[in-house]
PDBQT receptor file of N, H, CA, C and O in Angstrom, charges set to zero:
ATOM      1  N   MET A   1     -11.672  65.648  44.244  1.00  0.00    +0.000 N 
ATOM      2  CA  MET A   1     -10.758  64.625  43.521  1.00  0.00    +0.000 C 
ATOM      3  C   MET A   1     -11.167  63.491  44.013  1.00  0.00    +0.000 C 
ATOM      4  O   MET A   1     -11.154  63.284  45.226  1.00  0.00    +0.000 OA
ATOM      5  N   SER A   2     -11.642  62.483  43.009  1.00  0.00    +0.000 N 
ATOM      6  H   SER A   2     -11.653  62.652  42.023  1.00  0.00    +0.000 HD
ATOM      7  CA  SER A   2     -12.237  61.306  43.550  1.00  0.00    +0.000 C 
ATOM      8  C   SER A   2     -11.190  60.055  43.089  1.00  0.00    +0.000 C 
ATOM      9  O   SER A   2     -10.485  60.091  42.080  1.00  0.00    +0.000 OA
ATOM     10  N   ASN A   3     -11.250  59.008  44.003  1.00  0.00    +0.000 N 
ATOM     11  H   ASN A   3     -11.822  58.979  44.823  1.00  0.00    +0.000 HD
ATOM     12  CA  ASN A   3     -10.229  58.060  43.634  1.00  0.00    +0.000 C 
ATOM     13  C   ASN A   3     -10.726  56.952  42.872  1.00  0.00    +0.000 C 
ATOM     14  O   ASN A   3     -11.860  56.533  43.101  1.00  0.00    +0.000 OA
ATOM     15  N   PRO A   4      -9.943  56.388  41.919  1.00  0.00    +0.000 N 
ATOM     16  CA  PRO A   4     -10.573  55.249  40.981  1.00  0.00    +0.000 C 
ATOM     17  C   PRO A   4     -11.232  54.052  41.981  1.00  0.00    +0.000 C 
ATOM     18  O   PRO A   4     -10.777  53.870  43.110  1.00  0.00    +0.000 OA
ATOM     19  N   VAL A   5     -12.262  53.323  41.484  1.00  0.00    +0.000 N 
ATOM     20  H   VAL A   5     -12.632  53.471  40.567  1.00  0.00    +0.000 HD
ATOM     21  CA  VAL A   5     -12.536  52.267  41.886  1.00  0.00    +0.000 C 
ATOM     22  C   VAL A   5     -11.826  51.037  41.542  1.00  0.00    +0.000 C 
ATOM     23  O   VAL A   5     -11.638  50.824  40.344  1.00  0.00    +0.000 OA
ATOM     24  N   ILE A   6     -11.406  50.202  42.396  1.00  0.00    +0.000 N 
ATOM     25  H   ILE A   6     -11.558  50.375  43.369  1.00  0.00    +0.000 HD
ATOM     26  CA  ILE A   6     -10.743  49.000  41.996  1.00  0.00    +0.000 C 
ATOM     27  C   ILE A   6     -11.904  47.939  41.972  1.00  0.00    +0.000 C 
ATOM     28  O   ILE A   6     -12.657  47.707  42.918  1.00  0.00    +0.000 OA
ATOM     29  N   THR A   7     -11.929  47.307  40.688  1.00  0.00    +0.000 N 
ATOM     30  H   THR A   7     -11.317  47.495  39.920  1.00  0.00    +0.000 HD
ATOM     31  CA  THR A   7     -12.695  46.392  40.269  1.00  0.00    +0.000 C 
ATOM     32  C   THR A   7     -12.198  45.019  40.089  1.00  0.00    +0.000 C 
ATOM     33  O   THR A   7     -13.007  44.099  39.966  1.00  0.00    +0.000 OA
ATOM     34  N   SER A   8     -10.999  44.821  40.066  1.00  0.00    +0.000 N 
ATOM     35  H   SER A   8     -10.341  45.568  40.165  1.00  0.00    +0.000 HD
ATOM     36  CA  SER A   8     -10.343  43.644  39.741  1.00  0.00    +0.000 C 
ATOM     37  C   SER A   8      -8.916  43.546  40.316  1.00  0.00    +0.000 C 
ATOM     38  O   SER A   8      -8.200  44.548  40.304  1.00  0.00    +0.000 OA
ATOM     39  N   TYR A   9      -8.434  42.259  40.869  1.00  0.00    +0.000 N 
ATOM     40  H   TYR A   9      -9.016  41.446  40.879  1.00  0.00    +0.000 HD
ATOM     41  CA  TYR A   9      -7.209  42.161  41.396  1.00  0.00    +0.000 C 
ATOM     42  C   TYR A   9      -6.350  41.140  40.735  1.00  0.00    +0.000 C 
ATOM     43  O   TYR A   9      -6.342  39.945  41.030  1.00  0.00    +0.000 OA
ATOM     44  N   PRO A  10      -5.546  41.776  39.713  1.00  0.00    +0.000 N 
ATOM     45  CA  PRO A  10      -4.908  40.836  38.942  1.00  0.00    +0.000 C 
ATOM     46  C   PRO A  10      -3.857  39.946  39.575  1.00  0.00    +0.000 C 
ATOM     47  O   PRO A  10      -3.646  38.770  39.276  1.00  0.00    +0.000 OA
ATOM     48  N   ASP A  11      -3.159  40.743  40.587  1.00  0.00    +0.000 N 
ATOM     49  H   ASP A  11      -3.330  41.698  40.829  1.00  0.00    +0.000 HD
ATOM     50  CA  ASP A  11      -2.190  39.751  41.216  1.00  0.00    +0.000 C 
ATOM     51  C   ASP A  11      -2.706  39.023  42.455  1.00  0.00    +0.000 C 
ATOM     52  O   ASP A  11      -1.953  38.829  43.409  1.00  0.00    +0.000 OA
ATOM     53  N   ALA A  12      -3.847  38.658  42.457  1.00  0.00    +0.000 N 
ATOM     54  H   ALA A  12      -4.459  38.816  41.682  1.00  0.00    +0.000 HD
ATOM     55  CA  ALA A  12      -4.255  37.991  43.740  1.00  0.00    +0.000 C 
ATOM     56  C   ALA A  12      -4.295  36.503  43.328  1.00  0.00    +0.000 C 
ATOM     57  O   ALA A  12      -4.511  36.177  42.161  1.00  0.00    +0.000 OA
ATOM     58  N   PRO A  13      -4.052  35.495  44.440  1.00  0.00    +0.000 N 
ATOM     59  CA  PRO A  13      -3.834  34.205  43.977  1.00  0.00    +0.000 C 
ATOM     60  C   PRO A  13      -5.150  33.640  43.714  1.00  0.00    +0.000 C 
ATOM     61  O   PRO A  13      -6.149  34.207  44.157  1.00  0.00    +0.000 OA
ATOM     62  N   LEU A  14      -5.228  32.646  43.080  1.00  0.00    +0.000 N 
ATOM     63  H   LEU A  14      -4.416  32.185  42.721  1.00  0.00    +0.000 HD
ATOM     64  CA  LEU A  14      -6.579  31.782  42.600  1.00  0.00    +0.000 C 
ATOM     65  C   LEU A  14      -6.575  30.652  43.378  1.00  0.00    +0.000 C 
ATOM     66  O   LEU A  14      -5.571  29.943  43.461  1.00  0.00    +0.000 OA
ATOM     67  N   PRO A  15      -7.583  30.418  43.950  1.00  0.00    +0.000 N 
ATOM     68  CA  PRO A  15      -7.741  28.972  44.735  1.00  0.00    +0.000 C 
ATOM     69  C   PRO A  15      -7.519  27.657  43.924  1.00  0.00    +0.000 C 
ATOM     70  O   PRO A  15      -7.849  27.546  42.743  1.00  0.00    +0.000 OA
ATOM     71  N   THR A  16      -7.001  26.789  44.572  1.00  0.00    +0.000 N 
ATOM     72  H   THR A  16      -6.733  26.879  45.531  1.00  0.00    +0.000 HD
ATOM     73  CA  THR A  16      -6.622  25.589  43.938  1.00  0.00    +0.000 C 
ATOM     74  C   THR A  16      -8.004  24.933  43.529  1.00  0.00    +0.000 C 
ATOM     75  O   THR A  16      -9.049  25.543  43.755  1.00  0.00    +0.000 OA
ATOM     76  N   LYS A  17      -8.005  23.793  42.978  1.00  0.00    +0.000 N 
ATOM     77  H   LYS A  17      -7.156  23.297  42.794  1.00  0.00    +0.000 HD
ATOM     78  CA  LYS A  17      -9.243  22.699  42.797  1.00  0.00    +0.000 C 
ATOM     79  C   LYS A  17      -9.516  22.387  43.912  1.00  0.00    +0.000 C 
ATOM     80  O   LYS A  17     -10.643  22.691  44.302  1.00  0.00    +0.000 OA
ATOM     81  N   LYS A  18      -8.670  21.722  44.771  1.00  0.00    +0.000 N 
ATOM     82  H   LYS A  18      -7.754  21.475  44.454  1.00  0.00    +0.000 HD
ATOM     83  CA  LYS A  18      -8.741  21.163  46.315  1.00  0.00    +0.000 C 
ATOM     84  C   LYS A  18      -9.505  22.269  46.778  1.00  0.00    +0.000 C 
ATOM     85  O   LYS A  18     -10.711  22.046  46.882  1.00  0.00    +0.000 OA
ATOM     86  N   THR A  19      -9.055  23.548  47.120  1.00  0.00    +0.000 N 
ATOM     87  H   THR A  19      -8.075  23.729  47.035  1.00  0.00    +0.000 HD
ATOM     88  CA  THR A  19      -9.585  24.563  47.837  1.00  0.00    +0.000 C 
ATOM     89  C   THR A  19     -10.964  24.809  47.497  1.00  0.00    +0.000 C 
ATOM     90  O   THR A  19     -11.718  25.090  48.428  1.00  0.00    +0.000 OA
ATOM     91  N   LEU A  20     -11.433  24.753  46.308  1.00  0.00    +0.000 N 
ATOM     92  H   LEU A  20     -10.820  24.526  45.551  1.00  0.00    +0.000 HD
ATOM     93  CA  LEU A  20     -12.547  25.191  45.733  1.00  0.00    +0.000 C 
ATOM     94  C   LEU A  20     -13.543  23.876  46.058  1.00  0.00    +0.000 C 
ATOM     95  O   LEU A  20     -14.733  24.060  46.313  1.00  0.00    +0.000 OA
ATOM     96  N   ARG A  21     -13.037  22.733  46.032  1.00  0.00    +0.000 N 
ATOM     97  H   ARG A  21     -12.070  22.583  45.825  1.00  0.00    +0.000 HD
ATOM     98  CA  ARG A  21     -13.862  21.650  46.335  1.00  0.00    +0.000 C 
ATOM     99  C   ARG A  21     -14.323  21.560  47.759  1.00  0.00    +0.000 C 
ATOM    100  O   ARG A  21     -15.432  21.211  48.166  1.00  0.00    +0.000 OA
ATOM    101  N   ARG A  22     -13.087  22.007  48.562  1.00  0.00    +0.000 N 
ATOM    102  H   ARG A  22     -12.186  22.291  48.231  1.00  0.00    +0.000 HD
ATOM    103  CA  ARG A  22     -13.759  21.980  49.976  1.00  0.00    +0.000 C 
ATOM    104  C   ARG A  22     -14.701  23.112  50.515  1.00  0.00    +0.000 C 
ATOM    105  O   ARG A  22     -15.457  23.075  51.485  1.00  0.00    +0.000 OA
ATOM    106  N   ARG A  23     -14.484  24.009  49.733  1.00  0.00    +0.000 N 
ATOM    107  H   ARG A  23     -13.869  24.040  48.945  1.00  0.00    +0.000 HD
ATOM    108  CA  ARG A  23     -15.399  25.242  50.003  1.00  0.00    +0.000 C 
ATOM    109  C   ARG A  23     -16.777  24.893  49.575  1.00  0.00    +0.000 C 
ATOM    110  O   ARG A  23     -17.742  25.354  50.186  1.00  0.00    +0.000 OA
ATOM    111  N   GLN A  24     -16.933  24.031  48.462  1.00  0.00    +0.000 N 
ATOM    112  H   GLN A  24     -16.150  23.656  47.965  1.00  0.00    +0.000 HD
ATOM    113  CA  GLN A  24     -18.343  23.699  47.880  1.00  0.00    +0.000 C 
ATOM    114  C   GLN A  24     -18.864  22.440  48.297  1.00  0.00    +0.000 C 
ATOM    115  O   GLN A  24     -19.850  21.959  47.740  1.00  0.00    +0.000 OA
ATOM    116  N   ASN A  25     -18.187  21.786  49.377  1.00  0.00    +0.000 N 
ATOM    117  H   ASN A  25     -17.386  22.177  49.830  1.00  0.00    +0.000 HD
ATOM    118  CA  ASN A  25     -18.759  20.459  49.724  1.00  0.00    +0.000 C 
ATOM    119  C   ASN A  25     -19.659  20.837  51.080  1.00  0.00    +0.000 C 
ATOM    120  O   ASN A  25     -19.254  21.398  52.098  1.00  0.00    +0.000 OA
ATOM    121  N   LEU A  26     -20.733  20.455  50.841  1.00  0.00    +0.000 N 
ATOM    122  H   LEU A  26     -21.062  20.000  50.014  1.00  0.00    +0.000 HD
ATOM    123  CA  LEU A  26     -21.769  20.658  51.868  1.00  0.00    +0.000 C 
ATOM    124  C   LEU A  26     -21.625  20.115  53.304  1.00  0.00    +0.000 C 
ATOM    125  O   LEU A  26     -21.957  20.757  54.300  1.00  0.00    +0.000 OA
ATOM    126  N   LEU A  27     -21.050  18.755  53.320  1.00  0.00    +0.000 N 
ATOM    127  H   LEU A  27     -20.780  18.234  52.510  1.00  0.00    +0.000 HD
ATOM    128  CA  LEU A  27     -20.539  18.116  54.401  1.00  0.00    +0.000 C 
ATOM    129  C   LEU A  27     -19.411  18.714  55.267  1.00  0.00    +0.000 C 
ATOM    130  O   LEU A  27     -19.328  18.703  56.496  1.00  0.00    +0.000 OA
ATOM    131  N   ILE A  28     -18.573  19.229  54.374  1.00  0.00    +0.000 N 
ATOM    132  H   ILE A  28     -18.641  19.238  53.377  1.00  0.00    +0.000 HD
ATOM    133  CA  ILE A  28     -17.415  20.103  55.102  1.00  0.00    +0.000 C 
ATOM    134  C   ILE A  28     -17.918  21.440  55.613  1.00  0.00    +0.000 C 
ATOM    135  O   ILE A  28     -17.430  21.847  56.668  1.00  0.00    +0.000 OA
ATOM    136  N   GLN A  29     -18.798  22.143  55.020  1.00  0.00    +0.000 N 
ATOM    137  H   GLN A  29     -19.194  21.812  54.164  1.00  0.00    +0.000 HD
ATOM    138  CA  GLN A  29     -19.390  23.290  55.554  1.00  0.00    +0.000 C 
ATOM    139  C   GLN A  29     -20.198  23.051  56.695  1.00  0.00    +0.000 C 
ATOM    140  O   GLN A  29     -20.138  23.856  57.624  1.00  0.00    +0.000 OA
ATOM    141  N   PHE A  30     -21.002  21.990  56.769  1.00  0.00    +0.000 N 
ATOM    142  H   PHE A  30     -21.051  21.336  56.014  1.00  0.00    +0.000 HD
ATOM    143  CA  PHE A  30     -21.870  21.643  57.837  1.00  0.00    +0.000 C 
ATOM    144  C   PHE A  30     -21.158  21.419  59.105  1.00  0.00    +0.000 C 
ATOM    145  O   PHE A  30     -21.586  21.833  60.183  1.00  0.00    +0.000 OA
ATOM    146  N   GLY A  31     -19.873  20.642  58.934  1.00  0.00    +0.000 N 
ATOM    147  H   GLY A  31     -19.525  20.306  58.059  1.00  0.00    +0.000 HD
ATOM    148  CA  GLY A  31     -18.709  20.163  59.867  1.00  0.00    +0.000 C 
ATOM    149  C   GLY A  31     -18.181  21.490  60.749  1.00  0.00    +0.000 C 
ATOM    150  O   GLY A  31     -18.122  21.598  61.974  1.00  0.00    +0.000 OA
ATOM    151  N   ARG A  32     -17.825  22.442  59.739  1.00  0.00    +0.000 N 
ATOM    152  H   ARG A  32     -17.872  22.355  58.744  1.00  0.00    +0.000 HD
ATOM    153  CA  ARG A  32     -17.335  23.634  60.098  1.00  0.00    +0.000 C 
ATOM    154  C   ARG A  32     -18.358  24.311  61.265  1.00  0.00    +0.000 C 
ATOM    155  O   ARG A  32     -18.172  24.477  62.471  1.00  0.00    +0.000 OA
ATOM    156  N   PHE A  33     -19.440  24.611  60.458  1.00  0.00    +0.000 N 
ATOM    157  H   PHE A  33     -19.591  24.476  59.478  1.00  0.00    +0.000 HD
ATOM    158  CA  PHE A  33     -20.339  25.300  61.074  1.00  0.00    +0.000 C 
ATOM    159  C   PHE A  33     -20.860  24.619  62.605  1.00  0.00    +0.000 C 
ATOM    160  O   PHE A  33     -21.318  25.368  63.468  1.00  0.00    +0.000 OA
ATOM    161  N   VAL A  34     -20.731  23.060  62.845  1.00  0.00    +0.000 N 
ATOM    162  H   VAL A  34     -20.359  22.451  62.144  1.00  0.00    +0.000 HD
ATOM    163  CA  VAL A  34     -21.027  22.903  63.943  1.00  0.00    +0.000 C 
ATOM    164  C   VAL A  34     -19.805  23.049  64.806  1.00  0.00    +0.000 C 
ATOM    165  O   VAL A  34     -20.003  23.471  65.946  1.00  0.00    +0.000 OA
ATOM    166  N   VAL A  35     -18.689  22.792  64.478  1.00  0.00    +0.000 N 
ATOM    167  H   VAL A  35     -18.529  22.450  63.552  1.00  0.00    +0.000 HD
ATOM    168  CA  VAL A  35     -17.395  23.230  65.056  1.00  0.00    +0.000 C 
ATOM    169  C   VAL A  35     -17.464  24.696  65.895  1.00  0.00    +0.000 C 
ATOM    170  O   VAL A  35     -17.361  24.938  67.097  1.00  0.00    +0.000 OA
ATOM    171  N   GLY A  36     -17.658  25.457  64.863  1.00  0.00    +0.000 N 
ATOM    172  H   GLY A  36     -17.741  25.260  63.886  1.00  0.00    +0.000 HD
ATOM    173  CA  GLY A  36     -17.838  27.143  65.267  1.00  0.00    +0.000 C 
ATOM    174  C   GLY A  36     -18.939  27.389  66.231  1.00  0.00    +0.000 C 
ATOM    175  O   GLY A  36     -18.836  28.173  67.175  1.00  0.00    +0.000 OA
ATOM    176  N   SER A  37     -20.100  26.623  65.930  1.00  0.00    +0.000 N 
ATOM    177  H   SER A  37     -20.183  25.987  65.163  1.00  0.00    +0.000 HD
ATOM    178  CA  SER A  37     -21.145  26.709  66.928  1.00  0.00    +0.000 C 
ATOM    179  C   SER A  37     -20.894  26.301  68.236  1.00  0.00    +0.000 C 
ATOM    180  O   SER A  37     -21.168  27.073  69.154  1.00  0.00    +0.000 OA
ATOM    181  N   VAL A  38     -20.245  24.821  68.540  1.00  0.00    +0.000 N 
ATOM    182  H   VAL A  38     -20.022  24.194  67.794  1.00  0.00    +0.000 HD
ATOM    183  CA  VAL A  38     -19.969  24.414  69.738  1.00  0.00    +0.000 C 
ATOM    184  C   VAL A  38     -18.866  25.380  70.421  1.00  0.00    +0.000 C 
ATOM    185  O   VAL A  38     -19.043  25.623  71.614  1.00  0.00    +0.000 OA
ATOM    186  N   ASN A  39     -17.792  25.930  69.805  1.00  0.00    +0.000 N 
ATOM    187  H   ASN A  39     -17.649  25.733  68.835  1.00  0.00    +0.000 HD
ATOM    188  CA  ASN A  39     -16.975  26.787  70.089  1.00  0.00    +0.000 C 
ATOM    189  C   ASN A  39     -17.808  28.112  70.860  1.00  0.00    +0.000 C 
ATOM    190  O   ASN A  39     -17.554  28.421  72.024  1.00  0.00    +0.000 OA
ATOM    191  N   ILE A  40     -18.679  28.724  70.151  1.00  0.00    +0.000 N 
ATOM    192  H   ILE A  40     -18.885  28.473  69.206  1.00  0.00    +0.000 HD
ATOM    193  CA  ILE A  40     -19.181  29.776  70.836  1.00  0.00    +0.000 C 
ATOM    194  C   ILE A  40     -20.028  29.450  71.762  1.00  0.00    +0.000 C 
ATOM    195  O   ILE A  40     -20.112  30.258  72.688  1.00  0.00    +0.000 OA
ATOM    196  N   MET A  41     -20.814  28.342  71.820  1.00  0.00    +0.000 N 
ATOM    197  H   MET A  41     -20.746  27.686  71.068  1.00  0.00    +0.000 HD
ATOM    198  CA  MET A  41     -21.563  27.952  72.885  1.00  0.00    +0.000 C 
ATOM    199  C   MET A  41     -20.767  27.794  74.082  1.00  0.00    +0.000 C 
ATOM    200  O   MET A  41     -21.127  28.308  75.141  1.00  0.00    +0.000 OA
ATOM    201  N   MET A  42     -19.604  27.047  73.968  1.00  0.00    +0.000 N 
ATOM    202  H   MET A  42     -19.312  26.629  73.107  1.00  0.00    +0.000 HD
ATOM    203  CA  MET A  42     -18.836  26.980  75.325  1.00  0.00    +0.000 C 
ATOM    204  C   MET A  42     -18.150  28.263  75.655  1.00  0.00    +0.000 C 
ATOM    205  O   MET A  42     -17.729  28.316  76.811  1.00  0.00    +0.000 OA
ATOM    206  N   MET A  43     -17.950  29.258  74.943  1.00  0.00    +0.000 N 
ATOM    207  H   MET A  43     -18.292  29.215  74.004  1.00  0.00    +0.000 HD
ATOM    208  CA  MET A  43     -17.730  30.572  75.424  1.00  0.00    +0.000 C 
ATOM    209  C   MET A  43     -18.680  31.206  76.381  1.00  0.00    +0.000 C 
ATOM    210  O   MET A  43     -18.445  31.736  77.467  1.00  0.00    +0.000 OA
ATOM    211  N   VAL A  44     -19.927  31.017  75.673  1.00  0.00    +0.000 N 
ATOM    212  H   VAL A  44     -20.117  30.587  74.791  1.00  0.00    +0.000 HD
ATOM    213  CA  VAL A  44     -20.920  31.412  76.438  1.00  0.00    +0.000 C 
ATOM    214  C   VAL A  44     -21.247  30.645  77.791  1.00  0.00    +0.000 C 
ATOM    215  O   VAL A  44     -21.447  31.340  78.787  1.00  0.00    +0.000 OA
ATOM    216  N   VAL A  45     -21.309  29.400  77.887  1.00  0.00    +0.000 N 
ATOM    217  H   VAL A  45     -21.147  28.836  77.077  1.00  0.00    +0.000 HD
ATOM    218  CA  VAL A  45     -21.515  28.655  78.950  1.00  0.00    +0.000 C 
ATOM    219  C   VAL A  45     -20.520  29.032  79.919  1.00  0.00    +0.000 C 
ATOM    220  O   VAL A  45     -20.918  29.443  81.009  1.00  0.00    +0.000 OA
ATOM    221  N   THR A  46     -19.064  28.942  79.646  1.00  0.00    +0.000 N 
ATOM    222  H   THR A  46     -18.740  28.609  78.761  1.00  0.00    +0.000 HD
ATOM    223  CA  THR A  46     -17.933  29.248  80.607  1.00  0.00    +0.000 C 
ATOM    224  C   THR A  46     -18.224  30.629  81.324  1.00  0.00    +0.000 C 
ATOM    225  O   THR A  46     -18.099  30.824  82.533  1.00  0.00    +0.000 OA
ATOM    226  N   GLY A  47     -18.682  31.668  80.265  1.00  0.00    +0.000 N 
ATOM    227  H   GLY A  47     -18.783  31.510  79.283  1.00  0.00    +0.000 HD
ATOM    228  CA  GLY A  47     -18.634  33.047  80.635  1.00  0.00    +0.000 C 
ATOM    229  C   GLY A  47     -20.026  33.246  81.693  1.00  0.00    +0.000 C 
ATOM    230  O   GLY A  47     -20.182  34.305  82.301  1.00  0.00    +0.000 OA
ATOM    231  N   HIS A  48     -20.836  32.288  81.800  1.00  0.00    +0.000 N 
ATOM    232  H   HIS A  48     -20.710  31.428  81.306  1.00  0.00    +0.000 HD
ATOM    233  CA  HIS A  48     -21.864  32.427  82.505  1.00  0.00    +0.000 C 
ATOM    234  C   HIS A  48     -21.906  31.593  84.060  1.00  0.00    +0.000 C 
ATOM    235  O   HIS A  48     -22.839  31.595  84.863  1.00  0.00    +0.000 OA
ATOM    236  N   LYS A  49     -20.758  30.991  84.162  1.00  0.00    +0.000 N 
ATOM    237  H   LYS A  49     -20.001  30.989  83.510  1.00  0.00    +0.000 HD
ATOM    238  CA  LYS A  49     -20.536  30.236  85.527  1.00  0.00    +0.000 C 
ATOM    239  C   LYS A  49     -20.337  30.953  86.609  1.00  0.00    +0.000 C 
ATOM    240  O   LYS A  49     -19.477  31.830  86.530  1.00  0.00    +0.000 OA
ATOM    241  N   GLU A  50     -20.997  30.793  87.767  1.00  0.00    +0.000 N 
ATOM    242  H   GLU A  50     -21.696  30.081  87.831  1.00  0.00    +0.000 HD
ATOM    243  CA  GLU A  50     -20.901  31.766  89.168  1.00  0.00    +0.000 C 
ATOM    244  C   GLU A  50     -19.801  30.791  89.817  1.00  0.00    +0.000 C 
ATOM    245  O   GLU A  50     -19.677  29.567  89.791  1.00  0.00    +0.000 OA
ATOM    246  N   ASN A  51     -19.030  31.849  90.427  1.00  0.00    +0.000 N 
ATOM    247  H   ASN A  51     -19.131  32.843  90.449  1.00  0.00    +0.000 HD
ATOM    248  CA  ASN A  51     -17.740  31.496  91.269  1.00  0.00    +0.000 C 
ATOM    249  C   ASN A  51     -18.129  31.564  92.595  1.00  0.00    +0.000 C 
ATOM    250  O   ASN A  51     -17.316  31.333  93.490  1.00  0.00    +0.000 OA
TER     251      ASN A  51
């Protein structure tokens, strides 16, 4: 017995124009990338400290 494949979500909320603009803005994407990279690097650096 196979289950039907869901191809659309009619009840899913659609993003607002402001949300779409933020997602497509390269400057904001770059800023989020830098912040995420710094957070990961700080975890790596603090994890390798010798006590």
